[in-house]
C-alpha positions as CSV (number, residue, x, y, z in Angstrom):
1,M,21.6,-20.0,-15.7
2,R,17.9,-19.5,-14.8
3,A,15.1,-21.8,-16.3
4,F,12.2,-19.9,-17.8
5,L,8.8,-21.2,-18.9
6,P,8.4,-19.3,-22.2
7,T,5.1,-21.0,-23.2
8,G,3.4,-20.1,-19.9
9,S,1.3,-17.0,-19.4
10,P,3.1,-13.9,-18.1
11,F,2.5,-12.6,-14.6
12,V,0.3,-9.4,-15.0
13,G,-1.2,-7.3,-12.3
14,H,-2.4,-3.8,-11.5
15,S,-2.1,-2.1,-8.1
16,A,-2.5,-4.8,-5.4
17,G,-2.4,-7.4,-8.1
18,A,0.9,-6.1,-9.4
19,T,2.3,-6.3,-5.9
20,L,1.1,-9.9,-5.7
21,A,2.6,-10.7,-9.1
22,L,6.0,-9.3,-7.9
23,S,5.8,-11.1,-4.7
24,A,5.0,-14.4,-6.5
25,L,8.0,-13.8,-8.8
26,Q,10.3,-13.2,-5.9
27,E,9.0,-16.5,-4.2
28,L,9.5,-18.5,-7.3
29,R,13.1,-17.1,-7.7
30,D,14.0,-17.8,-4.1
31,R,12.7,-21.3,-4.3
32,G,14.5,-22.0,-7.6
33,G,11.2,-22.5,-9.5
34,L,10.5,-21.9,-13.2
35,L,10.0,-18.2,-13.9
36,P,7.6,-16.9,-16.5
37,A,9.2,-15.3,-19.6
38,G,7.6,-12.0,-18.8
39,A,5.8,-9.9,-16.3
40,V,3.8,-6.7,-16.3
41,A,3.3,-4.7,-13.0
42,L,1.3,-1.6,-13.3
43,S,1.4,0.7,-10.2
44,P,2.7,-1.9,-7.7
45,I,3.5,-0.9,-4.0
46,T,7.2,-1.6,-3.7
47,N,8.0,0.4,-0.6
48,F,5.9,-0.8,2.3
49,T,7.7,1.6,4.7
50,F,6.0,4.6,3.0
51,S,9.1,6.6,3.7
52,S,9.9,7.9,0.1
53,E,10.3,11.6,-0.6
54,S,7.0,11.6,-2.6
55,M,5.1,10.1,0.2
56,A,6.2,12.9,2.5
57,S,5.7,15.7,0.0
58,N,2.2,14.4,-1.1
59,R,0.9,13.7,2.4
60,C,-2.6,15.2,3.1
61,P,-3.1,17.3,6.2
62,P,-5.0,15.7,9.0
63,A,-8.7,15.9,8.9
64,P,-10.4,18.3,11.4
65,T,-11.4,16.7,14.6
66,T,-13.9,19.2,16.0
67,G,-17.5,18.6,15.9
68,S,-19.3,15.4,15.1
69,P,-20.3,14.3,11.6
70,T,-23.9,13.7,12.8
71,S,-24.3,16.7,15.2
72,G,-24.6,19.2,12.5
73,E,-21.7,21.4,14.0
């Protein structure tokens, strides 16, 4: 049975903060620490391999490499 800290603040984060919140929760779990009673993670990065199907299908084409941005070409 896990111990929870129900009176503490929940872990909440958005984007990079959500990723940090999830990482902190994993670390607390792995070390056997008290866990918050709740967490909210909005848009966390959960796949650092960037190998999901949506990453492949939404990939932008490479930028043009001809000319120089300052040469006026």
